[in-house]
N, C-alpha and C positions, 0 to 999 in steps of 0.2 A: 207443420205441427199437427199431431194426432190427439185431440182431446178425448177420444173414446178410450184411450189407454187407462188402465186401472192400476193404481199404486196402493200397496198395502204397507202400513207402518205399524210394526208390532212394538208397543211400549209408548205410554203417554207421559213419560217424564219430560224434563225440560228439553231434551234432545229431540224426542219424537214429536212432541207437541209443537215445538218451534219450527221444525222442518216441515210439518204439515201446514203451518201458517205461511211459511215461505213459499212452498210449492203451490199453495192455493191460487196464487197469482197467475200460474201457468195455465189454469183452466182444466188440468187433468182431474180425473175422478180419483179422489183420495179417501181411503178408509183408515181410521186410526183406532187401533185396538189397545185397551188397557184393562187390567184386572181390577183396578181400584175404582172407587166411586167417583173420585175427582182426579183431575190431571195434576202432574208435577207433585208427586207425593214420595219422592225418593229420599236420598241421604240429605242431611242438613246443608244448607248453603246460607251464607250470611254476609259475604264479602265480595265486592267487585274488585278483582285482582288487576287493577289498572297499572301494571308494571311488575307485579310479582314480588314485592318487597318483603312479603312474609316468608319467602322461600330463598334462603341464602344459598341453598345447594344447587339451584338451577342456573343454566347458562344465560348469557345476554340475549341470545336469539329467542329463547322461550319468553324472556321478559318483554322484549319488543312485541312479540306476538300477542302476549296477554294484554299489553297496553292497547294495541289496535283493536283487538277483539272486544275488550271491555268497553271501549268507546262506542263500538257498533251495538253491543248489547244494551247499553244505556239508552241509545237512540231508539232501539227496537222496543224496549220495555221501560219507558221513562217513569211510569207510575209505580214501578217496583223498586225504585232506587231511593235509598236514604242518603240525602246529600249532606253528609258530614264526613270530615276527614279521618284519617287514621294516624295514631301516634305509634312510632316504633321506638321501644325502650330496650336497652341492653343492660340486664342486671350485672352487678359487680361479680356475681358468681360465674358469669359466662366467659368462655375463653376468647371470644371475638371482641372487636372494638366497633363502636358506631361508625368510625371513619372508614371501616371496610366497605360500607354501603355507598360511600360518596361517588366513586367512579360510575356505579350503576345508576344512581340517581341523576347524575349529570347527563349520562347517556340517554336516559329515559326522558329527561326534560327536553333535550335536543330533538328526540324522536317525536315527542308531543308537539313541539313547535313545527316540525316538518309536516305532521299530519294536519295541523291547522292551515298551513300554507297550501296543502293539497285541496282542502275543503274547509272553509271557515265554519261550517256547521259541526265540525269535529271539536270545536272549543266548548266542551261540556264538562271539563274538569277544572274550570276556572282559567285564569290567565296562565300561559306557559311559565312565566317567570315566578309564579306562585305555586308551581307543581309541588314543590317541597320547601320546607324551611327548617333550619336547625335552631335549637334552643339550648343555650349554655346554662350552667347551674345558677349563675348570677341572674340571668333572665327569668329562670323559673322561680327564684326567691322573690323577685319583684312582682311577678304575676300572682304569686301566692297571697300577696297583700291586697290584691284588687278584688272588687265585687264581681261575682259571676254575672254574666250578661244573659238575659232571657232569650234573645234571638241573636246569636253570634254572627258577625259579618266578616270578621278577619280571622286569620290563623291564630293571632295572639289571643283573641277573645275565646276561641275554641279551646285553647290550651289552659285557660284559667282553672276549670275544675280539676284538671290533671295536676296542676301545680299545687292546688289546695289539698289534695287528697292522697297522693302517692308518697311513699317513703323515698324522699329525695336522696337519702344517703345510701340507698340500695341500688342506685342507678348510675351507670356510666354516662358521660356527657360527650357530645350533645345528645339530647332527645331529638328525634326527627318527626316532623308532621308532614304527611304526604296525602295527596288527593286521591286516595283509594276509598271508595264510598261503600255504603251498606247495600245489601241485596236481600230483598224480602221474599221468601219462598211462597208465602200465601198470596202476595200480590202478583208474583209471576204466574201462579196458578189462575188467579182471577183474570189477569190481562190476556193470557193466551186462550183461555176458555171463551171469554167474551169476544175475542178476535175471531176464533174459529166458528163461533155460532153465527157470525155474519157471512160465512162463506158457504154458498149453496152447493158447491162441488166437494165439500168435505163431509164425510159421515163419521160421527163420533160414536164409537162403541165402547163405552166404559162398562165396568162390571162384566167384562167379557174375557173368557179364558181361551187362549189358542191351544188346541189339543194336538194338532198335527199339521205338518207342512210337507208337501211333496213337490219336488222340482222336476219340471219337464223342460224340453229344449228351449221354449220361448215363454214359459209361464210357470206359475206356482199354483198349487191347489191347497187352500188353507181351510182346515176344519176347525171350527170354533163353537163355543157354547155361550149362548146369550139368552137370558130369561128362560132357563131350563130347556132351551131348544138348541139342538146340534145342527149346525149349518155348514155346508161345504161350498166354497166360492173360488172362482179362478181370478188370478191377478197377473198383470204383465210385468210387474217389478216389485221386489220385496226390499223393504228397509227394516233392518233389525235394530231397534232402539230399546231393547229390553233391559238396558242397564246391567245390573250385576247378574241378571239371568240371561244375558246375551248368549252364553255358551249353550244354553238349552236349545236355542234356535239352531245354532251350528250343529249340535248333536242330531236334531231332527233331519238335517240335510246331509249328515255324514261328513262334515267338514272339520278338520283339525285347526285349532287356533290357540296360540299361547296367550294367556292373560292371567292377571292377578285380580283378586277381589278382596276388598278390605272393609270390614265392619267398623263403623265409627259412630260416636254419639256426641251431642252437645247438650248442655244442661240449662234449664230455664229457672231463673231465680227472681226473687222480688226483694228489693231493698228500698225502704221508704225514706232513707236518710238523704236521698239525692232528688232534688226537685228542679234540677237544671239540665240543660242539654249537654251531653258528653260526646266527645269523639269516640271512635273505637280505639282501644289501647291494646297493643301487642307487646308482651314481654318475651323477648327472644330466649331460646333455650334449646338444648340438644334433645331431639326427639327420642322418646323411649326411656329417658332417664327421669329421676325424681324432679329434676329442674327443667323438664320439657317446656316448650313454648306455652305461654298462658295468653288466652285471647278473651277480651272483655268487650262484649258487643251490646251497646245500649238499644233499648226499645222505649216507646212511650210509657208513662205512668209507673216508672220505677222498676221496670222489668229489664233483666240483663241475661243475655245468652253467654254461656261460658264454654270454652274449650280449654283443655289442659292436655298437652301431648305427652302424657304419662300413661302407664298401663293400669293405673287406678281410676283414670278419668276418661279421656276420649279414646285411647287405644285399649286393646284387649289381647290377652294371651290367646294365641291361635286365631286372632282376628284377621290375619293376612294369609290368604291361601292361594295356591297356584293350580292351573289346569294340569292335566297329565296326558299321557299317550292314549289313555282309554276314553277320555272325555274332554271336550273344550270348556266344560263348565266346572270351575273350581268349586270344591265342596266345603262350604261353611259348616261348622259344627251345628248340631241340631239346636243348641241353646240360642244361637244367633238367628236361625230361621224362625224359631218360636217367638223371639222378640219382634222380628219384622212382621210376622203374620198374625201374632196374637197380642203383642204388647209386653210391657214390663211389669214385673212384680214390684210392689211398693218398697220393699226393703233394699233392693238393688238400686232403685231410683234414689232413695234417701241416701244411701251410703256413697254413691258416686257423685251425686250433686253436692253433698257436704264436702267431699274431697276436693271438688272443683272450687267451692267457696273458699276453703282453706288455702288452696293453691294461689288464688288471686289475692286473698287477704294478706299474704306475706308482703305484697307490694302496695295494697290499698287497705290499710288496717281496719277502717270503719266498716269495710264490707264483710267482716266476720259475722255481723248480725243479719246478713241476708238469709232468706228462707227458700226452701223448695217451693216452686210455684206451679209445677205441672210435671207430667212425664217428660222425659228427654225428647229432643229431636234426634232422629237416628235413621240409619239405613246402611246399605252396603254399596260401595263404589267400585266399579270396574276400572282396571288400568290395563290397557293393551300391552302385550309384550311381557317383559320380565324386569322392567325398571320401575321400582316402587317410587322413585323420586320424580317420575315424569309428571308434568303439569300442563303441557300444551299438546293436545292431540285431538284429532277430529274424526276421521273416517277411514275405513278400509273396504276393499271390494273383493268379491270372489266371482269371476266371470263378468258378463256384461249386465246382468240383471239383479244382482244381489249386493246391497251395501250394508255395512255395519256402522252405526253411529257410536263412536267410542270416545266421547268427550270425557275429559278428566275434570275440567273446569267449565262452568256454564258459559263463560264468555266465548267459547269456541263454536257456538252453534251456527253462526252465519257462514264462517269459513267452511264448516262441514257441509252446509246446504249447497254452497257453490260447487264443491266437488261432485255432489250427487247430480246437480243440474248439468254439469259438464258431461256426465255419463248419459243422461237422458237426451241431451242434444245429439250425442253420437248415435243413439238409437233412433233418432228422428221423432222422438216423442214431443220435444219442445223446440222452439226457435232459439237461435243464438243470442237474441236480444235479452233473454232471461238470465244469461250467465253474469255473475258478479253484480246483479241488481241489488240495490240497497233501497228497498221501498219501505219507508217508515210511515206511510200514510195510515196503516191500520191503527197504529198507536195514537195517531192524531184524531181518529174518529171515536176513540173511547172517552168516556166521561169519568172524571176522578171519583165522583160519588157512586158510580156503578162499580168501579174497582173496589172502593171502600166496602160497599155492601157485600159484594161477592167474596172478598177476602175474609171479612168477618164471619160470614156463613161457613166458609171453608175451615176457619179456625175452630168454630164450634163443632162442626162435624168430626174433626180430628181430635177434639177434646183438649184444645189449648186455650189459654187466656185470650179473649178477644182483642186485647191491646196489641198482641203480636201481629194483628192484621194491618197495623198502621206503621208509618215511619215518623221519626221525630222531626225531620226537616224535608219537606216534600217538594215535588216538581213544581 
């Protein structure tokens, strides 16, 4: 192992920051570059896809992969997880049936049982026999008459606020409750930053712009601007984790790559009518239509994050773009780049958030009185290749010394890091013992109160309500 080797990671989103934390254990010299003031500030994430039940269009192999990867992500960032289940509801307007999901759910339940048999520490989504539960209309009517429970312990208790508040006549039965938990972006940022600050061999260069990269036979020369100073430095290995701007790095190196980029947004609302813990609730629907999927994500203190997979809410006309023969970087319209770099105007925030409220209120009538709580959570997401439905992807390589982190879902980060370590072993940079290592000790050294403090500070810096720094049901 040669610990004098220098690794450059361009991009401090969840992919770049997490692989830096993973590789720190190897003893290599790591420098992490990011334009923003704090780490993990990319597109919104709110859901731990422990099985992919939100995505009816993906295949079983992607679902299995998402389950395993989500379990690993939970163990890597336990303080960033909101331990509350998700309800899958199929509206009467939808052409599918709830029973269409049964084969997948049973397959995932068996896979979860298998993962627990391989390692008992994988039992982080509850008992395998309780991975999911179905609720008939009769059961929902009985739950509707029960009092809400302040600290739900069973799936039935978690379902009570849903039974009491949704339009039961607009839903097909059964409803499905599944152990897919919440994922808090501010707490991911806090956890990974605090973890990296403990690593003496990791240099964090935030508020730093990479200006140019030149490739040589066994090295890269990176020119960057930090604190108004332009610096050029040599590195032995380059990891492109620049998110939706990954194509810009490819262009600097003269490399062609097919990819998609999609701009998305989720909306932050406040509704004081609900003083109980909610599960997340998904109302399935066809993407891009007026009845696109609606996602209702609870936070503490009456805050709710909303997705609506319609062109008036989360999706945007011209929001999905492709690379071309001239550039590996898909070109988003200037209006999207302006939103990413400068923020949103109030009128667009107001109109799209109100559209999201109305979209959810058709299923949760009392929610019509919710209010806009802040600017949206937003950003652009890269998707490698040309399949916009892809949900499980990790990494690609060009030559021996250049890796691209191309995660579509946050849960893929450790599988991605494994592939990079395998390349580093081949180069003689690290020993074989580091391949496939699942070292969760960094998470265990963090203190919840430190994560709370840092996450709240990050919320304030990004101009979001401080309540979004917390989870409703913690580790």
